[in-house]
FINU-307386 format. One record per residue (C-alpha): residue in one letter; z, y, x. Coordinates in steps of 0.05 Angstrom, whole numbers, plus 32768, in hexadecimal, padded with zeros to 4 digits. Layout:
<pts>
aZYX
...
</pts>
This chain:
<pts>
m84607DBE80D9
g84557D8E8114
p846A7D97815C
e84247DAC8172
q84217DE1813C
n84667DFA814F
k84507DFE8198
t84117E238185
a84377E558159
f846A7E618190
s84327E6C81C3
l84107E9E8195
a84527EC38188
a84617EC481D3
s841B7EDF81E4
w84217F1381AD
f84667F2881C7
m844B7F2C820F
k840F7F5581FA
w842F7F8681CB
v84767F8C81E8
l84807F75822F
n843B7F888248
n84367FC88220
k84458006824B
a845680328210
v8487800081F3
s84A57FF48238
v84B1803E8241
l84D1804481FC
i84FF8009820B
i85148028824D
l8522806B822B
l854A804781F6
l85748023822B
i85808066824F
q85978086820D
l85C6804B81FF
n85E480538245
i85EE809D8239
l8612808F81F7
l863D80588215
v8654807C8255
p868580AC8232
r86A58070820E
i86B2804C824F
s86C380898279
f8707806A828B
i86E2803982B8
f86CC807382E5
e8711809382EB
p87218070832D
l86DE80888349
v86ED80CF8331
a873280CC8352
l871380B18393
f86DF80E88394
g8715811C8386
v8738810783C6
m86FD80F583F2
g86C6811F83D4
l86D0815E83FF
p86D981388441
l869A810F8432
i8671814D8421
m868A8173845F
a867D8136848C
g8638812D846D
v86258175847A
l863E817284C2
y861A812F84CA
y85D7814F84B9
l85E6818984E9
l85FE815F8524
n85D5811F851E
p8596813C8540
l85C18153857A
i85E1810E8580
d859C80EC857E
w8583811C85B4
m85BF810D85E1
e85B680C285D5
s856D80C985EB
k858780E7862C
k85AA80A5863B
i85EF80BD8622
h8614808785FB
r8617809885B1
i8663809485AC
g866980BF85EB
a863880F285CE
i865F80F4858D
s86A180FD85B3
i8684813685DC
v866A815A859E
l86AB81518577
i86D5816A85B2
a86A881A785B7
i86AF81B4856C
i86FB81AC8570
g86FB81DD85AA
l86D382108582
i870382078547
v874082138573
w871E82508591
g870E826A854A
i8756825E8533
a87718284856F
t874182BF856D
l871A82C7852C
i874882AA84F7
p877F82DF8501
v874C831784FA
i872C82F784BD
r877082EB849D
e8786833284A9
q87458350848E
t874483228452
i878C8330843D
s8781837B8445
l873F8379841E
l875D835183E4
d879C837B83E2
n877583BD83DF
w873983A683B6
r875383BE8373
e875F84038390
y8719840383B0
v86FA83F0836D
d871F84278348
r870A845B837B
f86C284418378
i86C18446832C
a86DE848C8330
q86A884A28360
v867184848335
d868E84A682F8
a869284E9831C
f864A84E18331
f863384D882E9
q865B851682D4
n8629854182F9
d860A857682CB
l85C3855F82D8
l85D4851682CB
s85FC8529828E
r85BF854B826E
l8594850F8282
q85C884E18263
t85C685098222
q857A8503821F
l857B84B8822D
t85B284A681FC
g85A584DC81C7
g85ED84F581CF
e860984B181BA
g8634848981EA
d864984978231
l8619847D8265
s86498488829F
t86808461827B
s86518428826D
i8639842582B5
t867E842A82D3
e869883F382A4
q865F83C682BA
a866B83D78303
d86B683C982FB
e86A6838582DC
v867483728312
v869D8385834E
g86DD8368832F
t86BB83268320
t869A83248365
v86DA832B838D
s87058301835E
g86D382CB8371
i86DD82DE83BA
g872882D783B2
n871D82928394
v86F2827E83CF
f872882918400
g875C827083D5
i8737822E83D9
v8741822E8424
s878A821B841B
t877681DA83F7
t874781C1842E
v877B81AD8462
l877781638451
a872B81668452
l872C81878497
i8758814F84B1
t872F81178492
t86E9813284A0
p86E7812584EC
f86F680DB84E2
v86C080D384AC
l868F80FC84D6
f869B80D08513
y8688809084EE
l864D80B184CC
l863180C8850F
k86408083852E
d8623805684F7
g85FF808584C6
h85B9807684E3
h85C3802C84D3
l85D1803A8489
p858880338471
y85847FED8490
h85C07FD68468
i85A87FF78428
m85657FD4842D
k85887F908428
f85987FA083DF
v85507FB483CD
p851E7F7F83B6
s84ED7F6C83EE
r84AF7F8783CB
m84CF7FCC83C1
r84EE7FD58406
e84B57FFB8427
q84AD802C83EE
t84F9803483E7
y850180418431
r84CB80778430
l84EE809683F4
l853180968417
r851480B38456
e84F280EC8431
m853180FB8409
n855A80FB8449
m8528812A846A
q852B815B8430
i8577815C842F
s857E8162847B
q854B819A8480
y856C81C18447
i85B381B98462
r85A181CB84A9
g857482048495
q85A482248462
l85E1821F8490
l85BC823C84CC
v859F827484A1
a85E482828484
f8601828484CB
f85CD82B684E3
v85D582E184A4
g862082E484AE
l861782F584F7
m85E5832C84E9
f8611834C84B4
w864E834884E2
i86298368851C
g8607839C84F0
l864683B084CB
s866E83B2850C
i863A83E1852B
i863D841384F2
g868A840F84F2
l869783F284AC
e86DC83D5849F
y86E4838A8493
a86A2837D84B8
l86B5833684CE
t86CE83208489
l8692833F8465
g8662831E8496
i868182DA848A
l867F82E7843F
a863582FA8443
g862582BB846B
a864B828E843A
l862B82AE83FC
n85E682A7841D
l85EB825D840B
i85DA827483C5
p858E828083C9
f857382C583B8
l85B382DF8398
g85E982D283CD
t85D9830B83FD
f85D3833E83C5
i8617832883A9
a8636832F83EE
v861B837783F3
i8646838D83B7
p8689838F83DB
i866683AD8419
v864A83E683EF
v868D83F283CC
i86B383F7840F
a867D8423842C
i8681845483F2
v86CD845483EB
l86E384568434
h86AA847E8452
s867884B58445
p863584AD8423
l861784A88469
m863984648471
l8617844B8432
l85D4845D8452
k85E984378490
v85FC83FB8466
l85B983FC8443
a859784008487
v85BE83C3849F
f85AC839E845F
t856283B08468
i8561839984B0
e85868359849F
q855683488466
t851A83578492
l8533832B84CB
e854882F4849B
g850682F38475
r84D782FD84B1
v84FA82D984EA
v853682AD84D7
q851D82898499
p84D6827A84B3
l84F3825E84F4
v852D823784D5
l851682238490
g84CB822A8495
s84AA820A8458
s84D481CA845A
l84E481C68410
n84A281E183F6
i84C081FB83B5
h84A28236838F
p84D08273838A
v84CB8273833E
t84E2822B833E
i851D823D836B
i85328275833B
a852C824682FF
v855582108322
l858B82428336
l8591825F82F0
t8593821A82CF
a85C281FA8301
g85F082378301
s85F3823782B5
l860381EC82B2
f863181E282EF
g864682278307
l864C82378351
p864481EE8369
g860481EA8340
v85E9822A8361
i85F8820F83A7
l85E181C7839C
g85AA81D48369
i857181DD839B
p857E819F83C7
t858981758388
y8547818E836C
a8525817E83AF
v853F813683AD
l852C812D8363
k84E781488373
v84DE811483AB
m84F380DC837B
l84C480F48344
v848A80FA8374
h849480B3838C
l849C809B8344
f845C80BD8330
t843780A0836C
w844E805B8358
y843880698310
q83F3807F8328
s83E9803F8350
y840680138318
t83DD802E82DE
g839C803F8303
m8393807B82D5
y838C80AD830F
a83598089833A
d832380BD832D
d832E8102834E
y82FE8125831F
n831A81688306
p82EF819482D7
a831A81D282E5
p83018202831B
k832181F5835E
p8350822E8375
l8339825683B1
v8363824A83EF
s835E8277842D
e835182588471
k8395826F8488
k83B7824B844E
k838D820D845A
k83A3820A84A3
k83EB8216848D
l83E881DD845A
l83C781AE848C
k83FC81BF84C1
r843381B3848E
k84148170847A
k840F815884C2
k8456816E84D1
r8470814A8492
k844A810B84A4
k8464810D84EB
k84AC811284D3
l84A380D884A3
t848680AB84DA
</pts>
Protein backbone atom coordinates (compact mmCIF):
# COMPACT_ATOMS: atom_id res chain seq x y z
CA UNK A 1 0.00 0.00 0.00
CA UNK A 2 1.51 3.35 -1.12
CA UNK A 3 1.85 6.56 0.85
CA UNK A 4 -1.16 8.13 -0.83
CA UNK A 5 -3.33 5.15 0.00
CA UNK A 6 -2.11 5.20 3.61
CA UNK A 7 -2.91 8.89 3.82
CA UNK A 8 -6.39 8.33 2.38
CA UNK A 9 -7.08 5.42 4.75
CA UNK A 10 -5.90 7.48 7.74
CA UNK A 11 -8.10 10.40 6.63
CA UNK A 12 -11.14 8.14 6.34
CA UNK A 13 -10.47 6.59 9.75
CA UNK A 14 -10.02 10.03 11.29
CA UNK A 15 -13.25 11.34 9.74
CA UNK A 16 -15.12 8.23 10.89
CA UNK A 17 -13.71 8.63 14.42
CA UNK A 18 -14.68 12.32 14.47
CA UNK A 19 -18.19 11.60 13.20
CA UNK A 20 -19.09 8.59 15.34
CA UNK A 21 -17.05 9.24 18.52
CA UNK A 22 -15.80 12.77 19.09
CA UNK A 23 -18.73 14.53 17.41
CA UNK A 24 -21.40 12.16 18.70
CA UNK A 25 -23.26 13.59 21.72
CA UNK A 26 -24.46 10.21 22.97
CA UNK A 27 -20.97 8.71 22.85
CA UNK A 28 -19.52 11.82 24.52
CA UNK A 29 -22.03 11.56 27.35
CA UNK A 30 -21.26 7.87 27.82
CA UNK A 31 -17.50 8.58 27.92
CA UNK A 32 -18.01 11.32 30.53
CA UNK A 33 -20.16 9.00 32.65
CA UNK A 34 -17.51 6.29 32.37
CA UNK A 35 -14.80 8.72 33.51
CA UNK A 36 -16.96 9.80 36.47
CA UNK A 37 -17.49 6.17 37.47
CA UNK A 38 -13.74 5.48 37.21
CA UNK A 39 -13.05 8.46 39.47
CA UNK A 40 -15.61 7.21 42.00
CA UNK A 41 -13.95 3.78 42.01
CA UNK A 42 -10.44 5.22 42.34
CA UNK A 43 -11.09 7.79 45.10
CA UNK A 44 -11.39 5.21 47.96
CA UNK A 45 -8.10 3.62 46.85
CA UNK A 46 -6.22 6.93 47.06
CA UNK A 47 -8.03 8.31 50.10
CA UNK A 48 -4.70 8.74 51.92
CA UNK A 49 -3.96 11.66 49.60
CA UNK A 50 -6.88 13.59 51.15
CA UNK A 51 -5.91 12.93 54.78
CA UNK A 52 -4.02 16.25 55.15
CA UNK A 53 -7.06 18.09 53.78
CA UNK A 54 -9.34 16.24 56.21
CA UNK A 55 -7.02 17.14 59.10
CA UNK A 56 -6.92 20.79 57.96
CA UNK A 57 -10.71 20.95 57.72
CA UNK A 58 -11.01 19.34 61.16
CA UNK A 59 -9.03 22.24 62.62
CA UNK A 60 -10.21 25.12 60.42
CA UNK A 61 -13.63 23.88 59.30
CA UNK A 62 -15.69 25.36 62.15
CA UNK A 63 -13.92 28.77 62.15
CA UNK A 64 -14.34 29.00 58.36
CA UNK A 65 -18.04 28.10 58.55
CA UNK A 66 -18.69 30.54 61.40
CA UNK A 67 -16.73 33.30 59.65
CA UNK A 68 -18.59 32.59 56.39
CA UNK A 69 -21.98 32.84 58.08
CA UNK A 70 -21.01 36.09 59.82
CA UNK A 71 -19.60 37.40 56.53
CA UNK A 72 -22.95 36.99 54.79
CA UNK A 73 -24.68 38.68 57.74
CA UNK A 74 -22.30 41.63 58.09
CA UNK A 75 -21.11 42.29 54.54
CA UNK A 76 -24.23 44.30 53.52
CA UNK A 77 -23.72 46.52 56.58
CA UNK A 78 -20.03 47.01 55.73
CA UNK A 79 -20.93 47.85 52.11
CA UNK A 80 -23.52 50.37 53.32
CA UNK A 81 -21.02 52.02 55.67
CA UNK A 82 -18.46 52.16 52.86
CA UNK A 83 -21.04 53.88 50.63
CA UNK A 84 -21.34 56.53 53.37
CA UNK A 85 -17.65 57.44 52.86
CA UNK A 86 -16.39 55.35 55.81
CA UNK A 87 -13.15 53.52 55.03
CA UNK A 88 -13.76 49.78 54.73
CA UNK A 89 -11.20 48.80 57.36
CA UNK A 90 -12.63 51.43 59.70
CA UNK A 91 -16.16 50.12 59.12
CA UNK A 92 -15.02 46.54 59.80
CA UNK A 93 -13.27 47.66 62.99
CA UNK A 94 -16.38 49.51 64.22
CA UNK A 95 -18.64 46.49 63.57
CA UNK A 96 -16.23 44.00 65.18
CA UNK A 97 -15.81 46.21 68.26
CA UNK A 98 -19.61 46.45 68.56
CA UNK A 99 -19.93 42.65 68.27
CA UNK A 100 -17.21 42.12 70.90
CA UNK A 101 -19.06 44.55 73.16
CA UNK A 102 -22.31 42.60 72.72
CA UNK A 103 -20.48 39.35 73.45
CA UNK A 104 -18.97 40.79 76.64
CA UNK A 105 -22.40 42.07 77.69
CA UNK A 106 -23.92 38.64 76.97
CA UNK A 107 -21.21 36.87 78.98
CA UNK A 108 -21.77 39.23 81.91
CA UNK A 109 -25.60 39.12 81.92
CA UNK A 110 -27.16 36.32 79.87
CA UNK A 111 -24.59 33.52 80.04
CA UNK A 112 -24.87 33.01 83.83
CA UNK A 113 -28.67 32.77 83.58
CA UNK A 114 -28.49 30.38 80.61
CA UNK A 115 -25.88 28.25 82.35
CA UNK A 116 -27.92 28.03 85.55
CA UNK A 117 -31.15 27.17 83.71
CA UNK A 118 -29.43 24.64 81.45
CA UNK A 119 -27.71 22.79 84.30
CA UNK A 120 -30.94 22.71 86.30
CA UNK A 121 -32.95 21.49 83.30
CA UNK A 122 -30.50 18.71 82.42
CA UNK A 123 -30.12 17.61 86.06
CA UNK A 124 -33.88 17.36 86.59
CA UNK A 125 -34.91 16.19 83.12
CA UNK A 126 -35.04 12.49 83.98
CA UNK A 127 -37.34 13.25 86.91
CA UNK A 128 -39.53 15.45 84.72
CA UNK A 129 -39.82 12.70 82.10
CA UNK A 130 -40.79 10.09 84.73
CA UNK A 131 -43.44 12.37 86.16
CA UNK A 132 -44.72 13.17 82.68
CA UNK A 133 -44.98 9.47 81.82
CA UNK A 134 -46.77 8.80 85.11
CA UNK A 135 -49.33 11.52 84.37
CA UNK A 136 -49.90 10.23 80.85
CA UNK A 137 -50.31 6.69 82.20
CA UNK A 138 -52.77 7.90 84.86
CA UNK A 139 -54.73 9.72 82.19
CA UNK A 140 -55.15 6.53 80.16
CA UNK A 141 -56.27 4.60 83.26
CA UNK A 142 -59.51 6.58 83.25
CA UNK A 143 -62.57 4.25 83.11
CA UNK A 144 -63.94 5.77 79.92
CA UNK A 145 -60.59 5.56 78.16
CA UNK A 146 -60.04 2.02 79.44
CA UNK A 147 -63.31 0.88 77.81
CA UNK A 148 -62.37 2.72 74.62
CA UNK A 149 -58.94 1.05 74.70
CA UNK A 150 -60.57 -2.37 75.04
CA UNK A 151 -62.77 -1.68 72.00
CA UNK A 152 -59.84 -0.43 69.93
CA UNK A 153 -57.44 -3.25 70.78
CA UNK A 154 -59.94 -6.06 71.28
CA UNK A 155 -58.60 -6.64 74.80
CA UNK A 156 -55.10 -7.38 73.49
CA UNK A 157 -52.18 -5.17 74.48
CA UNK A 158 -52.03 -2.09 76.60
CA UNK A 159 -52.53 1.14 74.67
CA UNK A 160 -51.38 3.35 77.56
CA UNK A 161 -48.17 1.36 77.97
CA UNK A 162 -47.45 1.62 74.26
CA UNK A 163 -48.07 5.38 74.19
CA UNK A 164 -46.05 6.05 77.33
CA UNK A 165 -43.16 3.98 75.99
CA UNK A 166 -43.20 5.95 72.75
CA UNK A 167 -43.42 9.23 74.66
CA UNK A 168 -40.52 8.19 76.89
CA UNK A 169 -38.42 7.38 73.83
CA UNK A 170 -39.27 10.64 72.05
CA UNK A 171 -38.64 12.99 74.97
CA UNK A 172 -35.55 11.06 76.04
CA UNK A 173 -34.07 11.21 72.56
CA UNK A 174 -34.98 14.88 72.17
CA UNK A 175 -33.23 16.12 75.26
CA UNK A 176 -30.28 13.76 74.97
CA UNK A 177 -29.76 15.62 71.71
CA UNK A 178 -30.14 18.89 73.60
CA UNK A 179 -27.48 17.76 76.05
CA UNK A 180 -25.16 16.95 73.15
CA UNK A 181 -25.75 20.40 71.66
CA UNK A 182 -24.76 22.10 74.90
CA UNK A 183 -21.82 19.73 75.27
CA UNK A 184 -20.44 20.83 71.90
CA UNK A 185 -20.11 24.38 73.23
CA UNK A 186 -17.05 23.34 75.26
CA UNK A 187 -15.22 22.32 72.04
CA UNK A 188 -15.69 25.65 70.24
CA UNK A 189 -13.27 27.78 72.25
CA UNK A 190 -10.54 27.56 69.59
CA UNK A 191 -13.07 28.37 66.87
CA UNK A 192 -14.29 31.45 68.77
CA UNK A 193 -10.71 32.69 69.07
CA UNK A 194 -9.87 32.05 65.39
CA UNK A 195 -13.13 33.22 63.81
CA UNK A 196 -12.66 37.02 64.29
CA UNK A 197 -9.34 36.96 62.42
CA UNK A 198 -10.77 34.94 59.52
CA UNK A 199 -13.87 37.17 59.47
CA UNK A 200 -11.76 40.35 59.34
CA UNK A 201 -9.92 39.25 56.20
CA UNK A 202 -13.11 37.95 54.60
CA UNK A 203 -14.83 41.30 55.10
CA UNK A 204 -11.72 43.15 53.93
CA UNK A 205 -10.93 41.16 50.76
CA UNK A 206 -13.88 38.79 50.21
CA UNK A 207 -15.52 41.01 47.56
CA UNK A 208 -12.34 40.71 45.44
CA UNK A 209 -12.45 36.91 45.43
CA UNK A 210 -14.54 36.55 42.19
CA UNK A 211 -11.95 38.62 40.29
CA UNK A 212 -9.14 36.27 41.30
CA UNK A 213 -11.24 33.16 40.60
CA UNK A 214 -11.99 34.35 37.06
CA UNK A 215 -8.27 34.27 36.25
CA UNK A 216 -8.39 30.45 36.38
CA UNK A 217 -11.46 30.18 34.12
CA UNK A 218 -11.05 29.98 30.31
CA UNK A 219 -11.83 33.32 28.62
CA UNK A 220 -14.87 32.06 26.69
CA UNK A 221 -16.47 30.70 29.87
CA UNK A 222 -15.84 33.65 32.20
CA UNK A 223 -19.07 35.54 31.67
CA UNK A 224 -21.28 32.47 32.15
CA UNK A 225 -19.18 31.29 35.12
CA UNK A 226 -19.37 34.72 36.76
CA UNK A 227 -23.17 34.77 36.40
CA UNK A 228 -23.32 31.27 37.90
CA UNK A 229 -21.14 32.27 40.87
CA UNK A 230 -23.19 35.42 41.47
CA UNK A 231 -26.47 33.53 41.51
CA UNK A 232 -25.05 30.82 43.79
CA UNK A 233 -23.71 33.50 46.12
CA UNK A 234 -27.10 35.23 46.12
CA UNK A 235 -28.93 32.01 47.00
CA UNK A 236 -26.55 31.18 49.86
CA UNK A 237 -26.54 34.73 51.26
CA UNK A 238 -30.33 35.05 51.17
CA UNK A 239 -30.80 31.69 52.85
CA UNK A 240 -28.24 32.29 55.61
CA UNK A 241 -29.43 35.80 56.41
CA UNK A 242 -33.07 34.82 56.23
CA UNK A 243 -32.82 31.66 58.33
CA UNK A 244 -30.69 33.26 61.05
CA UNK A 245 -32.96 36.30 61.31
CA UNK A 246 -36.07 34.11 61.45
CA UNK A 247 -34.41 31.88 64.08
CA UNK A 248 -33.53 34.99 66.13
CA UNK A 249 -37.11 36.30 66.04
CA UNK A 250 -38.53 32.85 66.83
CA UNK A 251 -36.28 32.52 69.87
CA UNK A 252 -37.18 36.05 70.96
CA UNK A 253 -40.91 35.42 70.61
CA UNK A 254 -40.74 32.17 72.58
CA UNK A 255 -38.64 33.82 75.30
CA UNK A 256 -41.06 36.74 75.66
CA UNK A 257 -44.16 34.54 75.45
CA UNK A 258 -42.94 31.93 77.94
CA UNK A 259 -41.73 34.65 80.31
CA UNK A 260 -45.14 36.35 80.22
CA UNK A 261 -47.00 33.15 81.14
CA UNK A 262 -44.42 32.40 83.86
CA UNK A 263 -42.93 29.13 82.58
CA UNK A 264 -39.62 27.99 84.09
CA UNK A 265 -36.47 27.95 81.92
CA UNK A 266 -38.03 30.51 79.54
CA UNK A 267 -34.70 31.93 78.32
CA UNK A 268 -33.08 28.54 77.69
CA UNK A 269 -36.18 27.15 75.99
CA UNK A 270 -36.43 30.26 73.81
CA UNK A 271 -32.79 29.89 72.69
CA UNK A 272 -33.41 26.20 72.04
CA UNK A 273 -36.49 27.00 69.94
CA UNK A 274 -34.54 29.55 67.90
CA UNK A 275 -31.64 27.15 67.31
CA UNK A 276 -33.92 24.27 66.31
CA UNK A 277 -35.81 26.59 63.95
CA UNK A 278 -32.79 26.27 61.63
CA UNK A 279 -34.28 22.85 60.82
CA UNK A 280 -37.12 23.76 58.41
CA UNK A 281 -40.67 22.63 59.29
CA UNK A 282 -39.66 20.25 62.09
CA UNK A 283 -37.43 22.36 64.34
CA UNK A 284 -40.10 24.38 66.14
CA UNK A 285 -42.28 21.34 66.79
CA UNK A 286 -39.29 19.47 68.27
CA UNK A 287 -38.57 22.47 70.52
CA UNK A 288 -42.15 22.39 71.80
CA UNK A 289 -41.69 18.89 73.29
CA UNK A 290 -39.62 19.95 76.36
CA UNK A 291 -41.84 23.03 76.74
CA UNK A 292 -44.97 20.86 76.94
CA UNK A 293 -43.29 18.41 79.34
CA UNK A 294 -42.27 21.19 81.72
CA UNK A 295 -45.70 22.83 81.49
CA UNK A 296 -47.48 19.56 82.40
CA UNK A 297 -45.05 18.46 85.12
CA UNK A 298 -44.40 21.74 86.94
CA UNK A 299 -47.74 23.47 86.43
CA UNK A 300 -51.48 22.94 86.13
CA UNK A 301 -53.32 22.01 82.91
CA UNK A 302 -54.04 25.73 82.52
CA UNK A 303 -50.32 26.30 81.84
CA UNK A 304 -50.49 23.80 78.98
CA UNK A 305 -53.28 25.89 77.42
CA UNK A 306 -51.14 29.00 77.86
CA UNK A 307 -48.20 27.25 76.17
CA UNK A 308 -50.42 26.22 73.26
CA UNK A 309 -51.62 29.83 72.99
CA UNK A 310 -48.00 31.07 72.89
CA UNK A 311 -47.16 28.46 70.24
CA UNK A 312 -50.19 29.46 68.15
CA UNK A 313 -49.35 33.16 68.34
CA UNK A 314 -45.70 32.47 67.52
CA UNK A 315 -46.59 30.32 64.50
CA UNK A 316 -49.04 32.95 63.25
CA UNK A 317 -46.52 35.80 63.56
CA UNK A 318 -43.75 33.69 62.06
CA UNK A 319 -45.84 32.55 59.08
CA UNK A 320 -47.69 35.81 58.39
CA UNK A 321 -45.16 38.48 59.35
CA UNK A 322 -41.58 37.31 59.97
CA UNK A 323 -41.00 34.86 57.12
CA UNK A 324 -42.65 36.97 54.35
CA UNK A 325 -40.62 40.04 55.41
CA UNK A 326 -37.30 38.26 55.97
CA UNK A 327 -37.29 35.27 53.62
CA UNK A 328 -39.93 36.23 51.08
CA UNK A 329 -39.75 33.88 48.11
CA UNK A 330 -35.97 34.03 47.73
CA UNK A 331 -35.34 30.32 47.26
CA UNK A 332 -38.51 29.54 45.28
CA UNK A 333 -38.54 25.88 46.38
CA UNK A 334 -41.80 23.93 46.59
CA UNK A 335 -42.72 22.73 50.12
CA UNK A 336 -42.91 19.10 48.95
CA UNK A 337 -39.38 19.43 47.58
CA UNK A 338 -38.19 20.85 50.91
CA UNK A 339 -39.69 17.89 52.80
CA UNK A 340 -38.12 15.41 50.38
CA UNK A 341 -34.71 17.10 50.68
CA UNK A 342 -34.93 17.15 54.49
CA UNK A 343 -35.84 13.47 54.71
CA UNK A 344 -33.15 12.41 52.24
CA UNK A 345 -30.38 14.60 53.65
CA UNK A 346 -31.29 13.66 57.22
CA UNK A 347 -31.21 9.96 56.37
CA UNK A 348 -27.83 10.23 54.64
CA UNK A 349 -25.97 12.77 56.81
CA UNK A 350 -27.94 13.17 60.04
CA UNK A 351 -28.36 16.59 61.69
CA UNK A 352 -25.78 18.38 59.46
CA UNK A 353 -27.68 17.10 56.42
CA UNK A 354 -30.98 18.45 57.79
CA UNK A 355 -29.45 21.89 58.43
CA UNK A 356 -27.39 22.16 55.22
CA UNK A 357 -29.66 20.18 52.90
CA UNK A 358 -31.80 23.11 51.70
CA UNK A 359 -28.96 25.55 50.85
CA UNK A 360 -27.03 22.72 49.17
CA UNK A 361 -30.10 21.86 47.10
CA UNK A 362 -30.52 25.55 46.18
CA UNK A 363 -26.91 25.75 44.94
CA UNK A 364 -27.21 22.49 42.99
CA UNK A 365 -30.45 23.74 41.47
CA UNK A 366 -28.71 26.90 40.23
CA UNK A 367 -25.90 24.83 38.72
CA UNK A 368 -28.31 22.45 36.98
CA UNK A 369 -30.41 25.34 35.62
CA UNK A 370 -27.29 26.95 34.11
CA UNK A 371 -26.14 23.58 32.75
CA UNK A 372 -29.53 22.96 31.15
CA UNK A 373 -29.55 26.48 29.67
CA UNK A 374 -26.16 25.80 28.12
CA UNK A 375 -27.42 22.44 26.81
CA UNK A 376 -30.45 24.16 25.24
CA UNK A 377 -28.29 26.68 23.38
CA UNK A 378 -25.70 24.06 22.39
CA UNK A 379 -28.07 21.45 20.96
CA UNK A 380 -30.76 23.75 19.56
CA UNK A 381 -33.38 21.14 20.49
CA UNK A 382 -35.50 23.61 22.50
CA UNK A 383 -35.71 26.51 20.04
CA UNK A 384 -39.47 26.01 19.47
CA UNK A 385 -41.75 26.97 22.40
CA UNK A 386 -44.64 24.87 21.08
CA UNK A 387 -46.36 22.87 23.85
CA UNK A 388 -49.42 20.69 23.04
CA UNK A 389 -50.49 20.43 26.72
CA UNK A 390 -53.10 22.93 27.97
CA UNK A 391 -51.54 25.95 29.65
CA UNK A 392 -52.24 26.13 33.41
CA UNK A 393 -54.48 28.96 34.57
CA UNK A 394 -52.69 31.63 36.58
CA UNK A 395 -54.54 34.30 38.53
CA UNK A 396 -53.76 37.96 37.97
CA UNK A 397 -52.46 38.21 41.54
CA UNK A 398 -50.01 35.37 40.95
CA UNK A 399 -48.94 36.87 37.59
CA UNK A 400 -48.10 40.17 39.30
CA UNK A 401 -46.26 38.31 42.05
CA UNK A 402 -44.20 36.30 39.53
CA UNK A 403 -43.43 39.43 37.50
CA UNK A 404 -42.36 41.31 40.63
CA UNK A 405 -40.15 38.38 41.70
CA UNK A 406 -38.57 38.23 38.22
CA UNK A 407 -37.80 41.96 38.22
CA UNK A 408 -36.36 41.79 41.73
CA UNK A 409 -34.19 38.79 40.80
CA UNK A 410 -32.96 40.54 37.64
CA UNK A 411 -32.16 43.69 39.59
CA UNK A 412 -30.08 41.75 42.13
CA UNK A 413 -28.14 39.98 39.39
CA UNK A 414 -27.33 43.26 37.65
